[in-house]
C-alpha positions in Angstrom: 1.7 -20.6 26.7 4.6 -18.6 25.5 6.5 -16.1 27.7 8.1 -13.5 25.4 11.0 -11.4 26.6 12.2 -8.3 24.8 15.9 -8.5 25.2 19.1 -6.7 24.0 18.3 -7.3 20.3 15.4 -4.9 20.7 17.2 -2.3 22.7 17.0 0.4 20.1 13.4 -0.2 19.1 10.2 1.1 20.7 7.2 -0.8 19.5 3.4 -0.5 19.8 1.6 -3.4 21.4 -2.1 -3.7 20.9 -3.5 -4.7 24.3 -7.3 -5.0 24.6 -8.7 -1.6 23.8 -5.6 0.5 24.0 -2.1 1.0 22.4 0.9 1.1 24.7 4.6 1.6 24.2 6.7 -1.3 25.3 10.1 -0.7 26.8 13.1 -2.8 25.7 13.2 -4.8 28.9 9.5 -5.4 29.5 7.9 -8.9 29.4 5.2 -9.2 26.7 2.0 -10.4 28.6 1.2 -14.0 28.0 -1.2 -14.4 25.1 -2.3 -17.3 23.0 -1.2 -15.7 19.7 1.4 -12.9 19.2 1.4 -11.4 15.7 4.0 -9.0 14.3 3.1 -6.4 11.7 6.0 -4.9 9.7 5.2 -1.8 7.7 7.4 -0.2 5.1 6.2 3.2 6.2 3.6 4.9 8.1 3.7 8.2 6.2 1.3 7.2 3.4 -2.4 7.7 4.3 -3.1 4.3 2.7 -0.6 2.5 5.0 -2.0 4.4 8.0 -5.5 3.1 7.0 -4.1 -0.4 6.7 -2.7 -0.3 10.3 -5.9 1.2 11.7 -7.8 -1.7 10.1 -5.5 -4.2 11.7 -5.8 -2.4 15.1 -9.6 -2.3 14.9 -10.0 -6.0 13.9 -7.4 -7.2 16.5 -9.3 -5.5 19.3 -12.2 -7.9 18.6 -10.0 -10.9 19.5 -8.9 -11.1 23.1 -6.6 -14.1 22.4 -4.5 -12.0 19.9 -1.9 -9.3 20.4 -0.2 -7.4 17.6 3.2 -5.7 17.6 3.7 -3.0 15.0 6.9 -1.7 13.5 7.5 1.2 11.1 10.5 1.1 8.8 10.2 4.7 7.8 10.8 4.0 4.1 14.1 2.1 4.8 14.6 -1.4 3.5 17.5 -2.1 5.9 15.4 -0.9 8.9 12.5 -3.1 7.8 14.8 -6.1 7.6 16.1 -5.3 11.1 12.5 -4.9 12.3 11.6 -8.3 11.1 14.6 -9.9 12.8 13.5 -8.2 16.1 10.0 -9.4 15.7 11.3 -12.9 15.4 13.3 -12.3 18.6 10.1 -11.4 20.4 8.7 -14.8 19.5 5.9 -13.9 17.2 3.7 -16.7 15.9 2.9 -15.0 12.6 4.2 -12.1 10.5 2.0 -9.7 8.6 4.2 -7.8 6.1 3.6 -4.7 4.0 7.1 -4.4 2.3 9.0 -1.3 1.5 10.7 -3.2 -1.3 9.3 -6.7 -2.1 12.4 -7.7 -4.1 14.7 -6.8 -1.2 12.7 -9.0 1.2 13.1 -12.2 -0.9 16.0 -13.8 1.0 14.8 -12.8 4.4 11.3 -14.0 3.8 12.7 -17.5 3.0 14.2 -17.6 6.5 11.0 -16.3 8.1 8.7 -18.5 6.2 10.7 -21.6 7.3 9.9 -20.7 10.9 6.4 -19.1 11.0 3.4 -18.3 8.8 3.6 -15.1 6.7 0.8 -13.0 5.4 1.9 -10.5 2.7 -0.1 -7.3 2.0 0.4 -4.7 -0.7 2.6 -3.9 -2.6 3.6 -7.6 -2.5 6.8 -9.6 -2.8 8.6 -11.7 -5.3 8.8 -15.4 -4.8 6.6 -17.9 -3.1 7.8 -17.8 0.5 4.5 -16.8 2.2 1.5 -18.5 3.6 -1.1 -16.1 2.2 -1.1 -13.0 0.0 -4.0 -10.5 0.5 -4.1 -7.7 -2.1 -6.3 -5.3 -3.9 -7.0 -6.4 -7.5 -4.0 -4.4 -8.8 -4.6 -5.3 -12.5 -8.2 -4.0 -12.1 -6.9 -0.8 -10.5 -4.9 0.0 -13.6 -7.8 -0.9 -15.8 -10.1 1.4 -13.9 -7.5 4.2 -14.1 -7.5 3.8 -17.8 -11.3 4.0 -17.9 -11.3 7.2 -15.8 -8.8 8.7 -18.2 -11.1 7.8 -21.1 -14.0 9.6 -19.4 -11.8 12.6 -18.6 -10.4 12.9 -22.1 -13.2 11.9 -24.4 -11.4 13.5 -27.4 -8.2 11.7 -26.6 -4.9 13.2 -25.4 -1.4 12.6 -24.1 -0.6 11.2 -20.6 2.3 11.2 -18.3 2.6 8.2 -16.0 4.1 8.2 -12.6 5.3 4.6 -11.8 7.1 2.8 -9.0 10.9 2.7 -9.2 10.9 -0.7 -7.3 8.8 -2.5 -10.0 6.8 -4.3 -7.2 4.2 -6.9 -8.2 1.5 -4.3 -7.5 3.2 -1.7 -9.6 3.7 -4.1 -12.5 0.1 -5.3 -12.4 -1.3 -1.7 -12.2 0.8 -0.7 -15.2 -0.3 -3.7 -17.2 -4.0 -3.0 -16.5 -3.6 0.7 -17.4 -1.8 0.0 -20.7 -4.3 -2.6 -21.8 -7.3 -0.4 -20.9 -5.8 2.5 -22.9 -5.1 0.2 -25.9 -8.6 -1.3 -25.9 -10.3 2.1 -25.5 -11.8 3.9 -28.5 -10.3 7.3 -27.5 -7.0 8.2 -28.9 -5.1 8.2 -25.6 -1.3 7.8 -25.5 1.2 7.5 -22.6 4.0 9.6 -23.9 6.2 9.7 -20.8 6.8 7.6 -17.7 8.5 9.1 -14.7 9.6 6.7 -12.0 9.5 7.5 -8.3 8.8 5.8 -5.0 5.2 5.4 -3.9 5.4 8.6 -1.8 4.3 12.2 -2.2 7.8 13.7 -1.7 9.5 11.3 -4.2 6.9 11.9 -6.9 7.0 15.6 -6.4 10.8 15.7 -6.6 11.0 13.4 -9.7 8.3 15.3 -11.6 10.0 18.6 -10.8 13.3 17.3 -12.2 11.4 16.2 -15.4 9.7 19.6 -15.8 13.0 21.4 -15.4 14.4 19.5 -18.3 11.3 19.5 -20.5 8.2 21.5 -21.3 5.8 18.8 -22.3 2.4 19.3 -23.8 0.3 16.9 -21.7 -3.4 16.4 -21.2 -3.4 14.3 -18.0 -1.2 12.6 -15.4 -1.9 9.2 -14.0 0.0 8.0 -10.8 0.1 4.5 -9.2 -0.9 5.9 -5.8 -2.8 8.9 -4.4 0.4 10.0 -2.6 2.2 10.1 -5.9 -0.7 11.9 -7.5 -0.6 14.6 -4.8 3.1 14.9 -5.3 2.5 15.5 -9.0 -0.1 18.2 -8.2 2.3 20.0 -5.9 5.1 19.8 -8.5 2.8 21.3 -11.2 1.7 24.1 -8.9 5.3 25.0 -7.8 6.7 24.8 -11.3 3.7 26.6 -12.7 3.5 23.9 -15.4 0.7 21.7 -16.6 -1.7 23.5 -14.2 -5.3 22.5 -14.5 -4.8 19.1 -16.2 -6.6 16.1 -14.6 -4.6 13.9 -12.3 -5.7 10.4 -11.4 -4.4 8.4 -8.5 -5.2 5.1 -6.7 -5.8 4.1 -3.1 -8.8 6.1 -1.9 -7.8 6.2 1.8 -10.1 8.1 4.1 -8.9 10.9 6.3 -7.7 14.5 5.7 -4.8 13.6 3.4 -6.4 10.5 1.9 -7.3 10.0 -1.7 -11.1 10.5 -1.1 -10.6 13.9 0.5 -8.2 15.2 -2.2 -10.7 14.2 -4.9 -13.5 16.0 -3.0 -11.2 19.0 -2.7 -10.6 19.0 -6.5 -6.8 18.3 -6.2 -7.2 15.0 -8.0 -9.8 14.3 -10.8 -10.3 10.7 -9.6 -8.9 7.7 -7.7 -9.5 4.0 -7.2 -10.9 2.8 -3.9 -8.6 -0.1 -2.8 -9.2 -2.1 0.4 -6.0 -2.3 2.4 -6.4 -5.9 3.5 -5.8 -5.1 7.1 -9.1 -6.4 8.4 -8.8 -9.6 6.4 -5.2 -10.1 7.5 -6.2 -10.4 11.2 -9.1 -12.6 10.4 -7.0 -15.0 8.3 -4.1 -14.8 10.7 -6.3 -16.4 13.4 -7.6 -19.0 11.0 -4.0 -19.9 10.0 -2.8 -20.1 13.6 -5.8 -22.3 14.5 -4.7 -24.5 11.6 -8.0 -24.2 9.8 -7.7 -26.3 6.6 -8.3 -25.3 3.0 -7.6 -21.6 3.3 -6.8 -19.8 0.0 -3.2 -18.8 -0.7 -4.2 -15.7 -2.7 -6.9 -13.4 -1.6 -7.9 -10.7 -4.2 -9.9 -7.8 -2.9 -12.3 -5.9 -5.3 -11.8 -2.2 -6.0 -13.9 0.5 -7.5 -13.4 3.9 -9.2 -14.2 7.2 -7.5 -16.1 9.1 -8.7 -18.0 6.2 -10.2 -19.7 7.8 -13.2 -21.2 4.5 -14.2 -23.3 4.5 -10.9 -24.1 8.2 -11.4 -25.4 7.6 -14.9 -27.5 4.6 -13.8 -29.1 6.6 -11.1 -30.1 9.5 -13.4 
Protein backbone atom coordinates (compact mmCIF):
# COMPACT_ATOMS: atom_id res chain seq x y z
CA UNK A 1 0.00 0.00 0.00
CA UNK A 2 1.34 3.40 -0.93
CA UNK A 3 1.63 6.26 1.55
CA UNK A 4 1.47 9.54 -0.35
CA UNK A 5 2.83 12.74 1.15
CA UNK A 6 2.04 16.11 -0.31
CA UNK A 7 5.30 17.96 0.15
CA UNK A 8 6.91 21.28 -0.78
CA UNK A 9 6.46 20.74 -4.51
CA UNK A 10 2.73 21.16 -3.96
CA UNK A 11 2.87 24.10 -1.60
CA UNK A 12 1.09 26.51 -3.93
CA UNK A 13 -1.63 24.14 -5.07
CA UNK A 14 -4.92 23.32 -3.39
CA UNK A 15 -6.47 20.23 -4.88
CA UNK A 16 -9.70 18.34 -4.61
CA UNK A 17 -9.60 14.78 -3.41
CA UNK A 18 -12.57 12.56 -3.98
CA UNK A 19 -13.11 10.61 -0.77
CA UNK A 20 -16.07 8.28 -0.57
CA UNK A 21 -19.16 10.39 -1.12
CA UNK A 22 -17.64 13.84 -0.60
CA UNK A 23 -15.14 16.33 -1.96
CA UNK A 24 -12.53 17.79 0.34
CA UNK A 25 -9.74 20.31 0.03
CA UNK A 26 -6.34 18.86 0.82
CA UNK A 27 -3.81 21.13 2.47
CA UNK A 28 -0.18 21.13 1.24
CA UNK A 29 1.10 19.15 4.24
CA UNK A 30 -1.60 16.53 4.66
CA UNK A 31 -1.08 12.84 4.07
CA UNK A 32 -3.26 11.34 1.35
CA UNK A 33 -5.18 8.47 2.97
CA UNK A 34 -3.92 5.07 1.99
CA UNK A 35 -5.83 3.70 -0.96
CA UNK A 36 -5.25 0.96 -3.45
CA UNK A 37 -5.36 3.23 -6.49
CA UNK A 38 -4.71 6.97 -6.66
CA UNK A 39 -5.63 8.65 -9.94
CA UNK A 40 -4.83 12.20 -11.02
CA UNK A 41 -7.09 14.11 -13.37
CA UNK A 42 -5.60 17.18 -15.06
CA UNK A 43 -8.08 19.54 -16.71
CA UNK A 44 -7.11 22.31 -19.10
CA UNK A 45 -9.95 24.41 -17.71
CA UNK A 46 -13.07 24.18 -15.60
CA UNK A 47 -14.79 27.14 -17.21
CA UNK A 48 -16.37 25.38 -20.17
CA UNK A 49 -19.65 23.61 -19.26
CA UNK A 50 -18.51 20.54 -21.21
CA UNK A 51 -15.32 20.25 -19.13
CA UNK A 52 -17.39 20.69 -15.98
CA UNK A 53 -19.67 17.88 -17.15
CA UNK A 54 -16.58 15.73 -17.78
CA UNK A 55 -15.35 16.24 -14.22
CA UNK A 56 -18.79 15.54 -12.75
CA UNK A 57 -18.90 12.28 -14.70
CA UNK A 58 -15.51 11.27 -13.29
CA UNK A 59 -16.61 12.20 -9.75
CA UNK A 60 -19.85 10.24 -10.02
CA UNK A 61 -18.22 7.10 -11.40
CA UNK A 62 -15.32 7.26 -8.92
CA UNK A 63 -17.76 7.32 -5.98
CA UNK A 64 -18.87 3.83 -6.99
CA UNK A 65 -15.37 2.40 -6.44
CA UNK A 66 -14.14 2.44 -2.85
CA UNK A 67 -10.62 1.34 -3.79
CA UNK A 68 -10.13 4.42 -5.97
CA UNK A 69 -9.37 8.06 -5.14
CA UNK A 70 -9.14 10.88 -7.66
CA UNK A 71 -7.19 14.14 -7.35
CA UNK A 72 -8.39 16.94 -9.65
CA UNK A 73 -6.45 19.93 -10.95
CA UNK A 74 -7.63 22.90 -13.02
CA UNK A 75 -5.08 24.70 -15.22
CA UNK A 76 -7.40 27.68 -15.82
CA UNK A 77 -6.59 27.78 -19.55
CA UNK A 78 -2.83 27.93 -18.94
CA UNK A 79 -0.52 25.46 -20.68
CA UNK A 80 2.31 26.18 -18.25
CA UNK A 81 0.07 25.69 -15.25
CA UNK A 82 -1.18 22.37 -16.61
CA UNK A 83 2.37 21.16 -17.08
CA UNK A 84 3.11 22.17 -13.48
CA UNK A 85 -0.09 20.47 -12.31
CA UNK A 86 0.99 17.20 -13.91
CA UNK A 87 4.43 17.39 -12.32
CA UNK A 88 2.77 17.87 -8.93
CA UNK A 89 0.38 14.99 -9.50
CA UNK A 90 3.40 12.78 -10.13
CA UNK A 91 4.92 14.04 -6.87
CA UNK A 92 1.76 12.87 -5.08
CA UNK A 93 2.45 9.34 -6.31
CA UNK A 94 -0.52 8.86 -8.60
CA UNK A 95 -0.89 5.46 -10.24
CA UNK A 96 -2.55 6.75 -13.42
CA UNK A 97 -3.13 10.10 -15.12
CA UNK A 98 -6.37 11.16 -16.82
CA UNK A 99 -5.63 14.15 -19.05
CA UNK A 100 -7.89 16.62 -20.81
CA UNK A 101 -5.24 18.91 -22.31
CA UNK A 102 -5.38 22.64 -22.76
CA UNK A 103 -3.04 22.26 -25.74
CA UNK A 104 -2.30 18.73 -26.92
CA UNK A 105 0.74 19.72 -28.90
CA UNK A 106 2.33 21.51 -25.94
CA UNK A 107 1.92 18.36 -23.84
CA UNK A 108 3.88 16.11 -26.21
CA UNK A 109 7.28 16.14 -24.49
CA UNK A 110 5.90 16.00 -20.95
CA UNK A 111 3.62 13.10 -21.84
CA UNK A 112 6.63 11.10 -22.98
CA UNK A 113 8.06 11.43 -19.48
CA UNK A 114 4.75 10.63 -17.77
CA UNK A 115 3.93 7.66 -19.98
CA UNK A 116 7.34 6.16 -19.21
CA UNK A 117 6.32 6.05 -15.53
CA UNK A 118 2.56 5.42 -15.30
CA UNK A 119 -0.46 4.70 -17.53
CA UNK A 120 -2.11 7.69 -19.20
CA UNK A 121 -5.71 8.06 -20.38
CA UNK A 122 -6.26 10.98 -22.75
CA UNK A 123 -9.64 12.66 -23.11
CA UNK A 124 -10.79 15.32 -25.57
CA UNK A 125 -9.44 17.44 -27.25
CA UNK A 126 -6.63 14.89 -27.55
CA UNK A 127 -2.87 14.98 -27.95
CA UNK A 128 -0.32 14.50 -30.70
CA UNK A 129 1.96 11.49 -30.61
CA UNK A 130 1.48 7.98 -29.23
CA UNK A 131 2.55 8.42 -25.61
CA UNK A 132 -0.62 7.27 -23.87
CA UNK A 133 -2.22 4.03 -22.75
CA UNK A 134 -5.72 4.81 -23.98
CA UNK A 135 -7.55 7.58 -25.79
CA UNK A 136 -11.28 8.07 -25.07
CA UNK A 137 -12.94 10.57 -27.41
CA UNK A 138 -16.24 11.51 -28.96
CA UNK A 139 -16.31 10.68 -32.66
CA UNK A 140 -14.99 14.10 -33.66
CA UNK A 141 -15.15 13.41 -37.39
CA UNK A 142 -18.83 12.48 -37.01
CA UNK A 143 -19.38 15.66 -34.98
CA UNK A 144 -18.25 17.74 -37.97
CA UNK A 145 -20.36 15.69 -40.34
CA UNK A 146 -23.45 16.13 -38.19
CA UNK A 147 -22.85 19.87 -38.03
CA UNK A 148 -22.76 19.89 -41.82
CA UNK A 149 -26.05 17.99 -41.98
CA UNK A 150 -27.66 20.42 -39.52
CA UNK A 151 -26.54 23.32 -41.69
CA UNK A 152 -28.09 21.65 -44.73
CA UNK A 153 -31.40 21.41 -42.86
CA UNK A 154 -31.17 25.00 -41.67
CA UNK A 155 -30.23 26.37 -45.12
CA UNK A 156 -32.18 24.23 -47.62
CA UNK A 157 -31.67 26.80 -50.38
CA UNK A 158 -27.94 27.08 -49.72
CA UNK A 159 -25.94 29.93 -48.28
CA UNK A 160 -22.63 31.23 -46.97
CA UNK A 161 -21.15 30.15 -43.63
CA UNK A 162 -18.57 31.50 -41.20
CA UNK A 163 -16.60 28.86 -39.30
CA UNK A 164 -15.16 29.37 -35.80
CA UNK A 165 -12.26 26.94 -35.43
CA UNK A 166 -9.64 26.16 -32.78
CA UNK A 167 -6.37 28.10 -32.88
CA UNK A 168 -4.46 25.14 -31.41
CA UNK A 169 -5.33 22.75 -34.28
CA UNK A 170 -5.89 19.90 -31.82
CA UNK A 171 -6.68 16.41 -33.13
CA UNK A 172 -10.31 17.01 -32.17
CA UNK A 173 -10.46 20.34 -34.02
CA UNK A 174 -8.83 18.92 -37.11
CA UNK A 175 -11.22 15.95 -37.25
CA UNK A 176 -14.29 18.11 -36.68
CA UNK A 177 -13.21 20.44 -39.45
CA UNK A 178 -12.59 17.57 -41.85
CA UNK A 179 -16.01 16.05 -41.15
CA UNK A 180 -17.72 19.42 -41.59
CA UNK A 181 -16.01 20.18 -44.90
CA UNK A 182 -16.75 16.76 -46.35
CA UNK A 183 -20.40 16.90 -45.32
CA UNK A 184 -20.80 20.28 -47.00
CA UNK A 185 -19.03 19.12 -50.15
CA UNK A 186 -21.17 15.99 -50.37
CA UNK A 187 -24.44 17.81 -49.71
CA UNK A 188 -26.83 18.79 -52.46
CA UNK A 189 -27.35 22.30 -51.12
CA UNK A 190 -25.13 25.07 -52.36
CA UNK A 191 -23.36 25.71 -49.05
CA UNK A 192 -19.99 27.40 -48.81
CA UNK A 193 -17.68 28.23 -45.90
CA UNK A 194 -16.46 31.66 -46.95
CA UNK A 195 -14.56 32.64 -43.82
CA UNK A 196 -12.77 30.87 -40.95
CA UNK A 197 -12.08 32.79 -37.74
CA UNK A 198 -9.74 31.07 -35.28
CA UNK A 199 -10.10 31.29 -31.50
CA UNK A 200 -9.64 29.17 -28.41
CA UNK A 201 -12.40 26.74 -27.52
CA UNK A 202 -13.89 29.25 -25.04
CA UNK A 203 -16.76 31.71 -25.09
CA UNK A 204 -14.64 34.78 -24.34
CA UNK A 205 -12.03 34.01 -27.00
CA UNK A 206 -14.63 33.33 -29.69
CA UNK A 207 -16.54 36.50 -28.80
CA UNK A 208 -13.40 38.66 -28.94
CA UNK A 209 -12.13 37.20 -32.21
CA UNK A 210 -15.47 37.48 -33.96
CA UNK A 211 -15.85 41.09 -32.77
CA UNK A 212 -12.43 41.87 -34.27
CA UNK A 213 -13.53 40.31 -37.54
CA UNK A 214 -16.85 42.19 -37.61
CA UNK A 215 -15.10 45.51 -36.96
CA UNK A 216 -12.94 44.96 -40.04
CA UNK A 217 -15.59 43.50 -42.32
CA UNK A 218 -19.34 43.62 -42.89
CA UNK A 219 -19.91 40.12 -44.26
CA UNK A 220 -23.11 38.82 -45.77
CA UNK A 221 -23.52 35.45 -44.08
CA UNK A 222 -26.33 32.98 -43.67
CA UNK A 223 -25.03 30.90 -40.74
CA UNK A 224 -22.20 30.43 -38.25
CA UNK A 225 -20.77 27.05 -37.23
CA UNK A 226 -18.47 26.73 -34.21
CA UNK A 227 -16.43 23.77 -33.02
CA UNK A 228 -17.84 24.01 -29.47
CA UNK A 229 -20.99 25.30 -27.83
CA UNK A 230 -18.95 27.80 -25.83
CA UNK A 231 -17.53 29.24 -29.05
CA UNK A 232 -21.03 29.33 -30.51
CA UNK A 233 -22.33 31.24 -27.49
CA UNK A 234 -19.42 33.65 -27.85
CA UNK A 235 -20.41 34.17 -31.48
CA UNK A 236 -24.01 34.91 -30.48
CA UNK A 237 -22.83 37.51 -27.96
CA UNK A 238 -20.52 39.11 -30.53
CA UNK A 239 -23.32 39.40 -33.07
CA UNK A 240 -25.67 40.86 -30.47
CA UNK A 241 -23.17 43.43 -29.17
CA UNK A 242 -21.99 44.42 -32.65
CA UNK A 243 -25.57 44.44 -33.98
CA UNK A 244 -24.38 42.38 -36.91
CA UNK A 245 -25.57 39.10 -38.39
CA UNK A 246 -28.47 39.07 -35.93
CA UNK A 247 -30.96 36.29 -36.40
CA UNK A 248 -28.77 33.94 -38.44
CA UNK A 249 -28.58 30.34 -37.21
CA UNK A 250 -25.56 29.35 -35.12
CA UNK A 251 -24.55 25.70 -34.69
CA UNK A 252 -22.26 24.45 -31.94
CA UNK A 253 -21.09 21.11 -30.54
CA UNK A 254 -20.87 19.53 -27.10
CA UNK A 255 -24.42 19.44 -25.79
CA UNK A 256 -23.52 19.66 -22.09
CA UNK A 257 -26.38 19.79 -19.61
CA UNK A 258 -26.83 22.58 -17.07
CA UNK A 259 -27.83 26.24 -17.24
CA UNK A 260 -24.97 27.29 -19.54
CA UNK A 261 -24.66 24.01 -21.42
CA UNK A 262 -25.34 23.49 -25.09
CA UNK A 263 -28.68 21.77 -24.56
CA UNK A 264 -30.08 24.67 -22.59
CA UNK A 265 -28.92 27.37 -25.01
CA UNK A 266 -30.52 25.46 -27.89
CA UNK A 267 -33.77 25.22 -25.89
CA UNK A 268 -33.47 28.96 -25.22
CA UNK A 269 -33.12 29.68 -28.94
CA UNK A 270 -29.60 31.12 -28.66
CA UNK A 271 -28.23 28.34 -30.84
CA UNK A 272 -30.03 26.64 -33.70
CA UNK A 273 -28.49 23.27 -32.94
CA UNK A 274 -25.66 21.33 -31.34
CA UNK A 275 -24.11 17.88 -31.31
CA UNK A 276 -24.44 15.77 -28.17
CA UNK A 277 -20.93 14.53 -27.34
CA UNK A 278 -20.18 12.19 -24.42
CA UNK A 279 -17.31 13.56 -22.33
CA UNK A 280 -15.69 10.19 -21.69
CA UNK A 281 -15.47 10.87 -17.95
CA UNK A 282 -17.45 7.80 -16.91
CA UNK A 283 -15.53 5.56 -19.28
CA UNK A 284 -12.19 6.99 -18.12
CA UNK A 285 -12.74 5.84 -14.53
CA UNK A 286 -14.02 2.43 -15.60
CA UNK A 287 -11.06 1.83 -17.91
CA UNK A 288 -8.60 3.28 -15.38
CA UNK A 289 -9.51 0.53 -12.94
CA UNK A 290 -9.24 -2.11 -15.62
CA UNK A 291 -5.82 -0.80 -16.64
CA UNK A 292 -4.57 -0.66 -13.05
CA UNK A 293 -5.80 -4.22 -12.48
CA UNK A 294 -3.77 -5.16 -15.59
CA UNK A 295 -6.74 -6.53 -17.48
CA UNK A 296 -5.55 -7.81 -20.86
CA UNK A 297 -6.71 -6.94 -24.38
CA UNK A 298 -8.08 -3.47 -23.64
CA UNK A 299 -8.60 -1.15 -26.61
CA UNK A 300 -6.14 1.69 -27.16
CA UNK A 301 -8.70 3.93 -28.87
CA UNK A 302 -12.26 4.25 -27.56
CA UNK A 303 -14.59 6.24 -29.83
CA UNK A 304 -17.87 7.40 -28.29
CA UNK A 305 -20.96 7.89 -30.50
CA UNK A 306 -22.55 11.34 -30.86
CA UNK A 307 -25.91 12.59 -32.09
CA UNK A 308 -27.37 15.86 -33.35
CA UNK A 309 -29.75 17.99 -31.35
CA UNK A 310 -32.39 18.67 -32.36
CA UNK A 311 -32.47 15.39 -34.25
CA UNK A 312 -34.90 16.12 -37.06
CA UNK A 313 -34.44 12.62 -38.43
CA UNK A 314 -36.06 11.20 -35.27
CA UNK A 315 -38.81 13.82 -35.34
CA UNK A 316 -39.65 12.99 -38.95
CA UNK A 317 -39.70 9.25 -38.23
CA UNK A 318 -42.12 9.76 -35.35
CA UNK A 319 -44.56 11.85 -37.32
